[in-house]
Predicted model as a PDB file, atoms N, CA, C, CB and O in Angstrom, pLDDT in the B-factor column:
MODEL        1                                                                  
ATOM      1  N   MET A   1     -53.304  49.454  60.149  1.00 51.00           N  
ATOM      2  CA  MET A   1     -53.508  49.460  61.571  1.00 51.00           C  
ATOM      3  C   MET A   1     -53.635  50.911  62.027  1.00 51.00           C  
ATOM      4  CB  MET A   1     -52.353  48.730  62.306  1.00 51.00           C  
ATOM      5  O   MET A   1     -52.834  51.764  61.644  1.00 51.00           O  
ATOM      6  N   SER A   2     -54.621  51.174  62.824  1.00 57.00           N  
ATOM      7  CA  SER A   2     -54.811  52.541  63.304  1.00 57.00           C  
ATOM      8  C   SER A   2     -53.990  52.772  64.565  1.00 57.00           C  
ATOM      9  CB  SER A   2     -56.304  52.825  63.575  1.00 57.00           C  
ATOM     10  O   SER A   2     -53.738  51.847  65.337  1.00 57.00           O  
ATOM     11  N   GLU A   3     -53.582  54.005  64.758  1.00 67.00           N  
ATOM     12  CA  GLU A   3     -52.802  54.357  65.941  1.00 67.00           C  
ATOM     13  C   GLU A   3     -53.676  54.943  67.036  1.00 67.00           C  
ATOM     14  CB  GLU A   3     -51.706  55.340  65.576  1.00 67.00           C  
ATOM     15  O   GLU A   3     -53.300  54.940  68.208  1.00 67.00           O  
ATOM     16  N   PHE A   4     -54.840  55.444  66.654  1.00 72.00           N  
ATOM     17  CA  PHE A   4     -55.709  56.107  67.616  1.00 72.00           C  
ATOM     18  C   PHE A   4     -57.109  55.527  67.535  1.00 72.00           C  
ATOM     19  CB  PHE A   4     -55.740  57.622  67.372  1.00 72.00           C  
ATOM     20  O   PHE A   4     -57.561  55.124  66.463  1.00 72.00           O  
ATOM     21  N   GLY A   5     -57.798  55.483  68.674  1.00 74.00           N  
ATOM     22  CA  GLY A   5     -59.195  55.078  68.683  1.00 74.00           C  
ATOM     23  C   GLY A   5     -60.072  56.265  68.313  1.00 74.00           C  
ATOM     24  O   GLY A   5     -59.858  57.377  68.796  1.00 74.00           O  
ATOM     25  N   ASN A   6     -61.053  56.029  67.460  1.00 80.00           N  
ATOM     26  CA  ASN A   6     -61.958  57.100  67.031  1.00 80.00           C  
ATOM     27  C   ASN A   6     -63.372  56.788  67.481  1.00 80.00           C  
ATOM     28  CB  ASN A   6     -61.910  57.285  65.497  1.00 80.00           C  
ATOM     29  O   ASN A   6     -63.743  55.626  67.647  1.00 80.00           O  
ATOM     30  N   ASN A   7     -64.151  57.829  67.674  1.00 82.00           N  
ATOM     31  CA  ASN A   7     -65.558  57.622  67.974  1.00 82.00           C  
ATOM     32  C   ASN A   7     -66.396  58.414  66.981  1.00 82.00           C  
ATOM     33  CB  ASN A   7     -65.886  58.037  69.431  1.00 82.00           C  
ATOM     34  O   ASN A   7     -65.938  59.397  66.399  1.00 82.00           O  
ATOM     35  N   ASP A   8     -67.643  57.961  66.800  1.00 82.00           N  
ATOM     36  CA  ASP A   8     -68.537  58.630  65.862  1.00 82.00           C  
ATOM     37  C   ASP A   8     -69.302  59.751  66.566  1.00 82.00           C  
ATOM     38  CB  ASP A   8     -69.518  57.619  65.234  1.00 82.00           C  
ATOM     39  O   ASP A   8     -69.042  60.057  67.729  1.00 82.00           O  
ATOM     40  N   ALA A   9     -70.240  60.352  65.851  1.00 86.00           N  
ATOM     41  CA  ALA A   9     -70.995  61.489  66.384  1.00 86.00           C  
ATOM     42  C   ALA A   9     -71.842  61.118  67.605  1.00 86.00           C  
ATOM     43  CB  ALA A   9     -71.891  62.060  65.303  1.00 86.00           C  
ATOM     44  O   ALA A   9     -72.166  61.983  68.419  1.00 86.00           O  
ATOM     45  N   ARG A  10     -72.198  59.842  67.735  1.00 88.00           N  
ATOM     46  CA  ARG A  10     -73.006  59.406  68.885  1.00 88.00           C  
ATOM     47  C   ARG A  10     -72.163  58.967  70.072  1.00 88.00           C  
ATOM     48  CB  ARG A  10     -73.914  58.271  68.475  1.00 88.00           C  
ATOM     49  O   ARG A  10     -72.691  58.617  71.127  1.00 88.00           O  
ATOM     50  N   GLY A  11     -70.824  58.989  69.888  1.00 85.00           N  
ATOM     51  CA  GLY A  11     -69.946  58.610  70.984  1.00 85.00           C  
ATOM     52  C   GLY A  11     -69.553  57.147  70.999  1.00 85.00           C  
ATOM     53  O   GLY A  11     -68.835  56.721  71.904  1.00 85.00           O  
ATOM     54  N   ALA A  12     -70.000  56.359  70.024  1.00 85.00           N  
ATOM     55  CA  ALA A  12     -69.638  54.939  69.953  1.00 85.00           C  
ATOM     56  C   ALA A  12     -68.294  54.800  69.243  1.00 85.00           C  
ATOM     57  CB  ALA A  12     -70.740  54.113  69.213  1.00 85.00           C  
ATOM     58  O   ALA A  12     -67.910  55.663  68.453  1.00 85.00           O  
ATOM     59  N   TRP A  13     -67.582  53.710  69.528  1.00 83.00           N  
ATOM     60  CA  TRP A  13     -66.307  53.478  68.864  1.00 83.00           C  
ATOM     61  C   TRP A  13     -66.543  53.243  67.387  1.00 83.00           C  
ATOM     62  CB  TRP A  13     -65.563  52.285  69.492  1.00 83.00           C  
ATOM     63  O   TRP A  13     -67.410  52.456  67.007  1.00 83.00           O  
ATOM     64  N   ALA A  14     -65.775  53.923  66.559  1.00 79.00           N  
ATOM     65  CA  ALA A  14     -65.854  53.761  65.112  1.00 79.00           C  
ATOM     66  C   ALA A  14     -64.744  52.795  64.704  1.00 79.00           C  
ATOM     67  CB  ALA A  14     -65.722  55.146  64.361  1.00 79.00           C  
ATOM     68  O   ALA A  14     -63.560  53.112  64.818  1.00 79.00           O  
ATOM     69  N   VAL A  15     -65.135  51.625  64.233  1.00 75.00           N  
ATOM     70  CA  VAL A  15     -64.162  50.601  63.869  1.00 75.00           C  
ATOM     71  C   VAL A  15     -63.667  50.873  62.455  1.00 75.00           C  
ATOM     72  CB  VAL A  15     -64.778  49.176  63.977  1.00 75.00           C  
ATOM     73  O   VAL A  15     -64.455  50.922  61.511  1.00 75.00           O  
ATOM     74  N   GLU A  16     -62.378  51.045  62.318  1.00 73.00           N  
ATOM     75  CA  GLU A  16     -61.780  51.322  61.014  1.00 73.00           C  
ATOM     76  C   GLU A  16     -61.858  50.086  60.133  1.00 73.00           C  
ATOM     77  CB  GLU A  16     -60.317  51.782  61.167  1.00 73.00           C  
ATOM     78  O   GLU A  16     -61.586  48.973  60.584  1.00 73.00           O  
ATOM     79  N   GLY A  17     -62.228  50.286  58.882  1.00 71.00           N  
ATOM     80  CA  GLY A  17     -62.273  49.183  57.929  1.00 71.00           C  
ATOM     81  C   GLY A  17     -63.550  48.359  57.987  1.00 71.00           C  
ATOM     82  O   GLY A  17     -63.649  47.342  57.300  1.00 71.00           O  
ATOM     83  N   HIS A  18     -64.526  48.765  58.784  1.00 69.00           N  
ATOM     84  CA  HIS A  18     -65.791  48.021  58.856  1.00 69.00           C  
ATOM     85  C   HIS A  18     -66.744  48.574  57.813  1.00 69.00           C  
ATOM     86  CB  HIS A  18     -66.424  48.108  60.281  1.00 69.00           C  
ATOM     87  O   HIS A  18     -67.052  49.766  57.812  1.00 69.00           O  
ATOM     88  N   GLY A  19     -67.211  47.705  56.925  1.00 74.00           N  
ATOM     89  CA  GLY A  19     -68.119  48.140  55.870  1.00 74.00           C  
ATOM     90  C   GLY A  19     -69.563  48.138  56.342  1.00 74.00           C  
ATOM     91  O   GLY A  19     -69.840  48.239  57.537  1.00 74.00           O  
ATOM     92  N   VAL A  20     -70.466  48.022  55.401  1.00 81.00           N  
ATOM     93  CA  VAL A  20     -71.900  48.018  55.685  1.00 81.00           C  
ATOM     94  C   VAL A  20     -72.337  46.590  55.990  1.00 81.00           C  
ATOM     95  CB  VAL A  20     -72.713  48.604  54.490  1.00 81.00           C  
ATOM     96  O   VAL A  20     -71.984  45.659  55.266  1.00 81.00           O  
ATOM     97  N   ASP A  21     -73.103  46.420  57.059  1.00 85.00           N  
ATOM     98  CA  ASP A  21     -73.633  45.096  57.393  1.00 85.00           C  
ATOM     99  C   ASP A  21     -74.709  44.708  56.383  1.00 85.00           C  
ATOM    100  CB  ASP A  21     -74.207  45.076  58.840  1.00 85.00           C  
ATOM    101  O   ASP A  21     -75.509  45.556  55.989  1.00 85.00           O  
ATOM    102  N   PRO A  22     -74.748  43.444  55.955  1.00 89.00           N  
ATOM    103  CA  PRO A  22     -75.734  43.024  54.961  1.00 89.00           C  
ATOM    104  C   PRO A  22     -77.139  42.957  55.539  1.00 89.00           C  
ATOM    105  CB  PRO A  22     -75.354  41.675  54.388  1.00 89.00           C  
ATOM    106  O   PRO A  22     -77.322  42.714  56.732  1.00 89.00           O  
ATOM    107  N   ASP A  23     -78.131  43.176  54.674  1.00 92.00           N  
ATOM    108  CA  ASP A  23     -79.529  43.021  55.078  1.00 92.00           C  
ATOM    109  C   ASP A  23     -79.877  41.547  55.244  1.00 92.00           C  
ATOM    110  CB  ASP A  23     -80.466  43.676  54.049  1.00 92.00           C  
ATOM    111  O   ASP A  23     -80.639  41.175  56.136  1.00 92.00           O  
ATOM    112  N   ILE A  24     -79.310  40.713  54.374  1.00 93.00           N  
ATOM    113  CA  ILE A  24     -79.548  39.273  54.403  1.00 93.00           C  
ATOM    114  C   ILE A  24     -78.188  38.591  54.503  1.00 93.00           C  
ATOM    115  CB  ILE A  24     -80.346  38.787  53.130  1.00 93.00           C  
ATOM    116  O   ILE A  24     -77.331  38.779  53.639  1.00 93.00           O  
ATOM    117  N   VAL A  25     -77.995  37.812  55.541  1.00 94.00           N  
ATOM    118  CA  VAL A  25     -76.715  37.126  55.731  1.00 94.00           C  
ATOM    119  C   VAL A  25     -76.753  35.793  54.998  1.00 94.00           C  
ATOM    120  CB  VAL A  25     -76.408  36.916  57.245  1.00 94.00           C  
ATOM    121  O   VAL A  25     -77.659  34.986  55.208  1.00 94.00           O  
ATOM    122  N   VAL A  26     -75.770  35.569  54.140  1.00 93.00           N  
ATOM    123  CA  VAL A  26     -75.647  34.309  53.414  1.00 93.00           C  
ATOM    124  C   VAL A  26     -74.257  33.755  53.699  1.00 93.00           C  
ATOM    125  CB  VAL A  26     -75.885  34.500  51.868  1.00 93.00           C  
ATOM    126  O   VAL A  26     -73.251  34.378  53.358  1.00 93.00           O  
ATOM    127  N   GLU A  27     -74.207  32.591  54.319  1.00 89.00           N  
ATOM    128  CA  GLU A  27     -72.919  31.963  54.607  1.00 89.00           C  
ATOM    129  C   GLU A  27     -72.365  31.388  53.307  1.00 89.00           C  
ATOM    130  CB  GLU A  27     -73.059  30.849  55.702  1.00 89.00           C  
ATOM    131  O   GLU A  27     -73.054  30.642  52.610  1.00 89.00           O  
ATOM    132  N   ASN A  28     -71.138  31.729  52.986  1.00 86.00           N  
ATOM    133  CA  ASN A  28     -70.500  31.229  51.774  1.00 86.00           C  
ATOM    134  C   ASN A  28     -69.740  29.951  52.100  1.00 86.00           C  
ATOM    135  CB  ASN A  28     -69.551  32.293  51.163  1.00 86.00           C  
ATOM    136  O   ASN A  28     -68.678  29.993  52.721  1.00 86.00           O  
ATOM    137  N   ASP A  29     -70.285  28.821  51.681  1.00 90.00           N  
ATOM    138  CA  ASP A  29     -69.615  27.543  51.848  1.00 90.00           C  
ATOM    139  C   ASP A  29     -68.566  27.421  50.746  1.00 90.00           C  
ATOM    140  CB  ASP A  29     -70.633  26.351  51.805  1.00 90.00           C  
ATOM    141  O   ASP A  29     -68.838  27.759  49.594  1.00 90.00           O  
ATOM    142  N   ALA A  30     -67.389  26.948  51.084  1.00 92.00           N  
ATOM    143  CA  ALA A  30     -66.285  26.898  50.122  1.00 92.00           C  
ATOM    144  C   ALA A  30     -66.529  25.896  48.987  1.00 92.00           C  
ATOM    145  CB  ALA A  30     -64.999  26.545  50.840  1.00 92.00           C  
ATOM    146  O   ALA A  30     -66.122  26.149  47.853  1.00 92.00           O  
ATOM    147  N   ALA A  31     -67.179  24.773  49.270  1.00 93.00           N  
ATOM    148  CA  ALA A  31     -67.357  23.739  48.239  1.00 93.00           C  
ATOM    149  C   ALA A  31     -68.168  24.251  47.041  1.00 93.00           C  
ATOM    150  CB  ALA A  31     -68.050  22.512  48.843  1.00 93.00           C  
ATOM    151  O   ALA A  31     -67.710  24.089  45.910  1.00 93.00           O  
ATOM    152  N   PRO A  32     -69.350  24.862  47.230  1.00 92.00           N  
ATOM    153  CA  PRO A  32     -70.070  25.391  46.072  1.00 92.00           C  
ATOM    154  C   PRO A  32     -69.302  26.526  45.382  1.00 92.00           C  
ATOM    155  CB  PRO A  32     -71.449  25.886  46.500  1.00 92.00           C  
ATOM    156  O   PRO A  32     -69.380  26.681  44.164  1.00 92.00           O  
ATOM    157  N   LEU A  33     -68.570  27.307  46.154  1.00 89.00           N  
ATOM    158  CA  LEU A  33     -67.807  28.407  45.584  1.00 89.00           C  
ATOM    159  C   LEU A  33     -66.729  27.875  44.640  1.00 89.00           C  
ATOM    160  CB  LEU A  33     -67.173  29.258  46.700  1.00 89.00           C  
ATOM    161  O   LEU A  33     -66.525  28.420  43.555  1.00 89.00           O  
ATOM    162  N   VAL A  34     -66.044  26.814  45.053  1.00 93.00           N  
ATOM    163  CA  VAL A  34     -65.021  26.187  44.203  1.00 93.00           C  
ATOM    164  C   VAL A  34     -65.670  25.583  42.965  1.00 93.00           C  
ATOM    165  CB  VAL A  34     -64.242  25.098  44.988  1.00 93.00           C  
ATOM    166  O   VAL A  34     -65.059  25.549  41.896  1.00 93.00           O  
ATOM    167  N   ALA A  35     -66.910  25.104  43.103  1.00 94.00           N  
ATOM    168  CA  ALA A  35     -67.627  24.505  41.972  1.00 94.00           C  
ATOM    169  C   ALA A  35     -68.211  25.556  41.039  1.00 94.00           C  
ATOM    170  CB  ALA A  35     -68.736  23.602  42.477  1.00 94.00           C  
ATOM    171  O   ALA A  35     -68.827  25.211  40.031  1.00 94.00           O  
ATOM    172  N   GLY A  36     -68.027  26.833  41.360  1.00 93.00           N  
ATOM    173  CA  GLY A  36     -68.491  27.899  40.480  1.00 93.00           C  
ATOM    174  C   GLY A  36     -69.848  28.473  40.824  1.00 93.00           C  
ATOM    175  O   GLY A  36     -70.401  29.248  40.044  1.00 93.00           O  
ATOM    176  N   LYS A  37     -70.407  28.109  41.988  1.00 94.00           N  
ATOM    177  CA  LYS A  37     -71.703  28.646  42.399  1.00 94.00           C  
ATOM    178  C   LYS A  37     -71.475  29.800  43.371  1.00 94.00           C  
ATOM    179  CB  LYS A  37     -72.590  27.539  43.049  1.00 94.00           C  
ATOM    180  O   LYS A  37     -70.686  29.681  44.308  1.00 94.00           O  
ATOM    181  N   ASP A  38     -72.154  30.893  43.150  1.00 94.00           N  
ATOM    182  CA  ASP A  38     -72.064  32.051  44.030  1.00 94.00           C  
ATOM    183  C   ASP A  38     -73.354  32.116  44.836  1.00 94.00           C  
ATOM    184  CB  ASP A  38     -71.826  33.377  43.221  1.00 94.00           C  
ATOM    185  O   ASP A  38     -74.383  32.576  44.342  1.00 94.00           O  
ATOM    186  N   GLN A  39     -73.290  31.655  46.072  1.00 94.00           N  
ATOM    187  CA  GLN A  39     -74.491  31.560  46.907  1.00 94.00           C  
ATOM    188  C   GLN A  39     -75.081  32.931  47.214  1.00 94.00           C  
ATOM    189  CB  GLN A  39     -74.171  30.836  48.208  1.00 94.00           C  
ATOM    190  O   GLN A  39     -76.301  33.071  47.298  1.00 94.00           O  
ATOM    191  N   GLN A  40     -74.241  33.936  47.382  1.00 93.00           N  
ATOM    192  CA  GLN A  40     -74.746  35.275  47.661  1.00 93.00           C  
ATOM    193  C   GLN A  40     -75.474  35.842  46.457  1.00 93.00           C  
ATOM    194  CB  GLN A  40     -73.607  36.201  48.070  1.00 93.00           C  
ATOM    195  O   GLN A  40     -76.534  36.451  46.601  1.00 93.00           O  
ATOM    196  N   LEU A  41     -74.916  35.647  45.273  1.00 94.00           N  
ATOM    197  CA  LEU A  41     -75.569  36.131  44.056  1.00 94.00           C  
ATOM    198  C   LEU A  41     -76.889  35.402  43.814  1.00 94.00           C  
ATOM    199  CB  LEU A  41     -74.642  35.957  42.846  1.00 94.00           C  
ATOM    200  O   LEU A  41     -77.890  36.022  43.454  1.00 94.00           O  
ATOM    201  N   GLU A  42     -76.886  34.087  44.013  1.00 95.00           N  
ATOM    202  CA  GLU A  42     -78.119  33.315  43.815  1.00 95.00           C  
ATOM    203  C   GLU A  42     -79.212  33.761  44.784  1.00 95.00           C  
ATOM    204  CB  GLU A  42     -77.844  31.812  43.990  1.00 95.00           C  
ATOM    205  O   GLU A  42     -80.378  33.851  44.398  1.00 95.00           O  
ATOM    206  N   ARG A  43     -78.856  34.038  46.025  1.00 96.00           N  
ATOM    207  CA  ARG A  43     -79.851  34.509  47.008  1.00 96.00           C  
ATOM    208  C   ARG A  43     -80.370  35.883  46.626  1.00 96.00           C  
ATOM    209  CB  ARG A  43     -79.243  34.551  48.427  1.00 96.00           C  
ATOM    210  O   ARG A  43     -81.559  36.163  46.772  1.00 96.00           O  
ATOM    211  N   ALA A  44     -79.478  36.748  46.135  1.00 95.00           N  
ATOM    212  CA  ALA A  44     -79.903  38.077  45.708  1.00 95.00           C  
ATOM    213  C   ALA A  44     -80.896  37.991  44.560  1.00 95.00           C  
ATOM    214  CB  ALA A  44     -78.697  38.916  45.296  1.00 95.00           C  
ATOM    215  O   ALA A  44     -81.873  38.738  44.531  1.00 95.00           O  
ATOM    216  N   VAL A  45     -80.658  37.088  43.614  1.00 97.00           N  
ATOM    217  CA  VAL A  45     -81.581  36.919  42.485  1.00 97.00           C  
ATOM    218  C   VAL A  45     -82.927  36.409  42.978  1.00 97.00           C  
ATOM    219  CB  VAL A  45     -80.993  35.948  41.435  1.00 97.00           C  
ATOM    220  O   VAL A  45     -83.969  36.856  42.497  1.00 97.00           O  
ATOM    221  N   GLU A  46     -82.924  35.482  43.927  1.00 97.00           N  
ATOM    222  CA  GLU A  46     -84.184  34.988  44.503  1.00 97.00           C  
ATOM    223  C   GLU A  46     -84.988  36.127  45.126  1.00 97.00           C  
ATOM    224  CB  GLU A  46     -83.902  33.904  45.561  1.00 97.00           C  
ATOM    225  O   GLU A  46     -86.192  36.245  44.898  1.00 97.00           O  
ATOM    226  N   VAL A  47     -84.321  36.953  45.905  1.00 96.00           N  
ATOM    227  CA  VAL A  47     -84.996  38.068  46.587  1.00 96.00           C  
ATOM    228  C   VAL A  47     -85.554  39.043  45.563  1.00 96.00           C  
ATOM    229  CB  VAL A  47     -84.026  38.798  47.549  1.00 96.00           C  
ATOM    230  O   VAL A  47     -86.684  39.510  45.707  1.00 96.00           O  
ATOM    231  N   LEU A  48     -84.779  39.358  44.532  1.00 95.00           N  
ATOM    232  CA  LEU A  48     -85.253  40.286  43.504  1.00 95.00           C  
ATOM    233  C   LEU A  48     -86.450  39.725  42.735  1.00 95.00           C  
ATOM    234  CB  LEU A  48     -84.122  40.611  42.532  1.00 95.00           C  
ATOM    235  O   LEU A  48     -87.374  40.467  42.402  1.00 95.00           O  
ATOM    236  N   LYS A  49     -86.439  38.433  42.456  1.00 96.00           N  
ATOM    237  CA  LYS A  49     -87.593  37.816  41.783  1.00 96.00           C  
ATOM    238  C   LYS A  49     -88.845  37.926  42.648  1.00 96.00           C  
ATOM    239  CB  LYS A  49     -87.303  36.334  41.458  1.00 96.00           C  
ATOM    240  O   LYS A  49     -89.930  38.225  42.148  1.00 96.00           O  
ATOM    241  N   GLU A  50     -88.687  37.682  43.950  1.00 96.00           N  
ATOM    242  CA  GLU A  50     -89.823  37.799  44.866  1.00 96.00           C  
ATOM    243  C   GLU A  50     -90.361  39.232  44.879  1.00 96.00           C  
ATOM    244  CB  GLU A  50     -89.413  37.368  46.291  1.00 96.00           C  
ATOM    245  O   GLU A  50     -91.572  39.447  44.842  1.00 96.00           O  
ATOM    246  N   LEU A  51     -89.449  40.212  44.931  1.00 95.00           N  
ATOM    247  CA  LEU A  51     -89.868  41.611  44.941  1.00 95.00           C  
ATOM    248  C   LEU A  51     -90.570  41.991  43.641  1.00 95.00           C  
ATOM    249  CB  LEU A  51     -88.663  42.523  45.170  1.00 95.00           C  
ATOM    250  O   LEU A  51     -91.544  42.743  43.658  1.00 95.00           O  
ATOM    251  N   CYS A  52     -90.083  41.478  42.526  1.00 94.00           N  
ATOM    252  CA  CYS A  52     -90.720  41.781  41.238  1.00 94.00           C  
ATOM    253  C   CYS A  52     -92.132  41.190  41.170  1.00 94.00           C  
ATOM    254  CB  CYS A  52     -89.864  41.238  40.075  1.00 94.00           C  
ATOM    255  O   CYS A  52     -93.027  41.796  40.579  1.00 94.00           O  
ATOM    256  N   ASN A  53     -92.333  40.029  41.761  1.00 95.00           N  
ATOM    257  CA  ASN A  53     -93.663  39.422  41.777  1.00 95.00           C  
ATOM    258  C   ASN A  53     -94.603  40.172  42.720  1.00 95.00           C  
ATOM    259  CB  ASN A  53     -93.570  37.949  42.189  1.00 95.00           C  
ATOM    260  O   ASN A  53     -95.790  40.320  42.431  1.00 95.00           O  
ATOM    261  N   GLU A  54     -94.069  40.643  43.848  1.00 96.00           N  
ATOM    262  CA  GLU A  54     -94.892  41.373  44.820  1.00 96.00           C  
ATOM    263  C   GLU A  54     -95.262  42.767  44.319  1.00 96.00           C  
ATOM    264  CB  GLU A  54     -94.156  41.485  46.154  1.00 96.00           C  
ATOM    265  O   GLU A  54     -96.387  43.226  44.520  1.00 96.00           O  
ATOM    266  N   ARG A  55     -94.324  43.429  43.675  1.00 95.00           N  
ATOM    267  CA  ARG A  55     -94.532  44.801  43.213  1.00 95.00           C  
ATOM    268  C   ARG A  55     -94.119  44.935  41.756  1.00 95.00           C  
ATOM    269  CB  ARG A  55     -93.744  45.795  44.084  1.00 95.00           C  
ATOM    270  O   ARG A  55     -93.063  45.498  41.465  1.00 95.00           O  
ATOM    271  N   PRO A  56     -94.932  44.429  40.837  1.00 91.00           N  
ATOM    272  CA  PRO A  56     -94.547  44.527  39.431  1.00 91.00           C  
ATOM    273  C   PRO A  56     -94.483  45.980  38.963  1.00 91.00           C  
ATOM    274  CB  PRO A  56     -95.526  43.743  38.562  1.00 91.00           C  
ATOM    275  O   PRO A  56     -95.274  46.823  39.386  1.00 91.00           O  
ATOM    276  N   ALA A  57     -93.546  46.242  38.103  1.00 89.00           N  
ATOM    277  CA  ALA A  57     -93.383  47.602  37.572  1.00 89.00           C  
ATOM    278  C   ALA A  57     -94.480  47.893  36.558  1.00 89.00           C  
ATOM    279  CB  ALA A  57     -91.984  47.782  36.922  1.00 89.00           C  
ATOM    280  O   ALA A  57     -94.908  47.008  35.817  1.00 89.00           O  
ATOM    281  N   LYS A  58     -94.925  49.135  36.533  1.00 90.00           N  
ATOM    282  CA  LYS A  58     -95.934  49.553  35.569  1.00 90.00           C  
ATOM    283  C   LYS A  58     -95.245  50.375  34.489  1.00 90.00           C  
ATOM    284  CB  LYS A  58     -97.077  50.369  36.256  1.00 90.00           C  
ATOM    285  O   LYS A  58     -94.348  51.171  34.766  1.00 90.00           O  
ATOM    286  N   ARG A  59     -95.683  50.163  33.258  1.00 90.00           N  
ATOM    287  CA  ARG A  59     -95.125  50.949  32.168  1.00 90.00           C  
ATOM    288  C   ARG A  59     -95.663  52.367  32.222  1.00 90.00           C  
ATOM    289  CB  ARG A  59     -95.442  50.303  30.812  1.00 90.00           C  
ATOM    290  O   ARG A  59     -96.848  52.575  32.483  1.00 90.00           O  
ATOM    291  N   PRO A  60     -94.813  53.329  31.980  1.00 91.00           N  
ATOM    292  CA  PRO A  60     -95.304  54.712  31.964  1.00 91.00           C  
ATOM    293  C   PRO A  60     -96.169  54.960  30.736  1.00 91.00           C  
ATOM    294  CB  PRO A  60     -94.129  55.705  31.992  1.00 91.00           C  
ATOM    295  O   PRO A  60     -96.015  54.295  29.712  1.00 91.00           O  
ATOM    296  N   GLN A  61     -97.077  55.922  30.845  1.00 93.00           N  
ATOM    297  CA  GLN A  61     -97.920  56.258  29.703  1.00 93.00           C  
ATOM    298  C   GLN A  61     -97.076  56.965  28.649  1.00 93.00           C  
ATOM    299  CB  GLN A  61     -99.119  57.146  30.136  1.00 93.00           C  
ATOM    300  O   GLN A  61     -96.164  57.733  28.956  1.00 93.00           O  
ATOM    301  N   ARG A  62     -97.410  56.680  27.415  1.00 93.00           N  
ATOM    302  CA  ARG A  62     -96.683  57.298  26.314  1.00 93.00           C  
ATOM    303  C   ARG A  62     -97.087  58.775  26.223  1.00 93.00           C  
ATOM    304  CB  ARG A  62     -96.967  56.552  24.966  1.00 93.00           C  
ATOM    305  O   ARG A  62     -98.275  59.093  26.271  1.00 93.00           O  
ATOM    306  N   PRO A  63     -96.109  59.677  26.092  1.00 93.00           N  
ATOM    307  CA  PRO A  63     -96.457  61.094  25.991  1.00 93.00           C  
ATOM    308  C   PRO A  63     -97.047  61.422  24.616  1.00 93.00           C  
ATOM    309  CB  PRO A  63     -95.221  61.968  26.258  1.00 93.00           C  
ATOM    310  O   PRO A  63     -96.929  60.640  23.673  1.00 93.00           O  
ATOM    311  N   ALA A  64     -97.674  62.579  24.526  1.00 93.00           N  
ATOM    312  CA  ALA A  64     -98.210  63.021  23.237  1.00 93.00           C  
ATOM    313  C   ALA A  64     -97.048  63.217  22.262  1.00 93.00           C  
ATOM    314  CB  ALA A  64     -99.039  64.343  23.392  1.00 93.00           C  
ATOM    315  O   ALA A  64     -95.946  63.583  22.672  1.00 93.00           O  
ATOM    316  N   PRO A  65     -97.292  62.974  20.970  1.00 92.00           N  
ATOM    317  CA  PRO A  65     -96.212  63.154  20.001  1.00 92.00           C  
ATOM    318  C   PRO A  65     -95.756  64.603  19.965  1.00 92.00           C  
ATOM    319  CB  PRO A  65     -96.658  62.707  18.604  1.00 92.00           C  
ATOM    320  O   PRO A  65     -96.556  65.513  20.181  1.00 92.00           O  
ATOM    321  N   PRO A  66     -94.482  64.818  19.695  1.00 91.00           N  
ATOM    322  CA  PRO A  66     -93.994  66.186  19.659  1.00 91.00           C  
ATOM    323  C   PRO A  66     -94.499  66.935  18.418  1.00 91.00           C  
ATOM    324  CB  PRO A  66     -92.471  66.195  19.694  1.00 91.00           C  
ATOM    325  O   PRO A  66     -94.771  66.328  17.382  1.00 91.00           O  
ATOM    326  N   VAL A  67     -94.617  68.243  18.539  1.00 88.00           N  
ATOM    327  CA  VAL A  67     -95.004  69.078  17.415  1.00 88.00           C  
ATOM    328  C   VAL A  67     -93.705  69.388  16.645  1.00 88.00           C  
ATOM    329  CB  VAL A  67     -95.756  70.410  17.895  1.00 88.00           C  
ATOM    330  O   VAL A  67     -92.778  69.996  17.181  1.00 88.00           O  
ATOM    331  N   LYS A  68     -93.666  68.956  15.384  1.00 88.00           N  
ATOM    332  CA  LYS A  68     -92.440  69.115  14.605  1.00 88.00           C  
ATOM    333  C   LYS A  68     -92.515  70.233  13.568  1.00 88.00           C  
ATOM    334  CB  LYS A  68     -92.113  67.826  13.916  1.00 88.00           C  
ATOM    335  O   LYS A  68     -91.539  70.514  12.874  1.00 88.00           O  
ATOM    336  N   THR A  69     -93.679  70.864  13.472  1.00 87.00           N  
ATOM    337  CA  THR A  69     -93.813  71.973  12.519  1.00 87.00           C  
ATOM    338  C   THR A  69     -94.035  73.262  13.287  1.00 87.00           C  
ATOM    339  CB  THR A  69     -94.981  71.723  11.521  1.00 87.00           C  
ATOM    340  O   THR A  69     -94.670  73.257  14.342  1.00 87.00           O  
ATOM    341  N   PRO A  70     -93.528  74.343  12.777  1.00 81.00           N  
ATOM    342  CA  PRO A  70     -93.757  75.601  13.476  1.00 81.00           C  
ATOM    343  C   PRO A  70     -95.224  76.019  13.407  1.00 81.00           C  
ATOM    344  CB  PRO A  70     -92.875  76.696  12.891  1.00 81.00           C  
ATOM    345  O   PRO A  70     -95.915  75.761  12.422  1.00 81.00           O  
ATOM    346  N   GLY A  71     -95.666  76.649  14.443  1.00 75.00           N  
ATOM    347  CA  GLY A  71     -97.051  77.114  14.491  1.00 75.00           C  
ATOM    348  C   GLY A  71     -97.243  78.377  13.669  1.00 75.00           C  
ATOM    349  O   GLY A  71     -96.286  78.899  13.097  1.00 75.00           O  
ATOM    350  N   PRO A  72     -98.489  78.876  13.607  1.00 74.00           N  
ATOM    351  CA  PRO A  72     -98.745  80.095  12.845  1.00 74.00           C  
ATOM    352  C   PRO A  72     -97.989  81.277  13.454  1.00 74.00           C  
ATOM    353  CB  PRO A  72    -100.257  80.393  12.796  1.00 74.00           C  
ATOM    354  O   PRO A  72     -97.779  81.352  14.665  1.00 74.00           O  
ATOM    355  N   ARG A  73     -97.589  82.193  12.575  1.00 66.00           N  
ATOM    356  CA  ARG A  73     -96.851  83.380  13.040  1.00 66.00           C  
ATOM    357  C   ARG A  73     -97.725  84.574  13.074  1.00 66.00           C  
ATOM    358  CB  ARG A  73     -95.660  83.661  12.167  1.00 66.00           C  
ATOM    359  O   ARG A  73     -97.274  85.660  13.439  1.00 66.00           O  
TER     360      ARG A  73                                                      
ENDMDL                                                                          
END                                                                             
């Protein structure tokens, strides 16, 4: 419990113990959670699959082989 009210750099009240707000809100129903299903994790996997399909990663080009022998002196 805080003893003093704090404000941030913009002058708004800074609530102690408040984390980061989620980008996607997923309500956690207790029944699936008890059954071993993690609704937040499943939604995150869905979003990541969609992003991978929209923006597939490209493999980097292979660099030239290294020179392992000394050059002429």
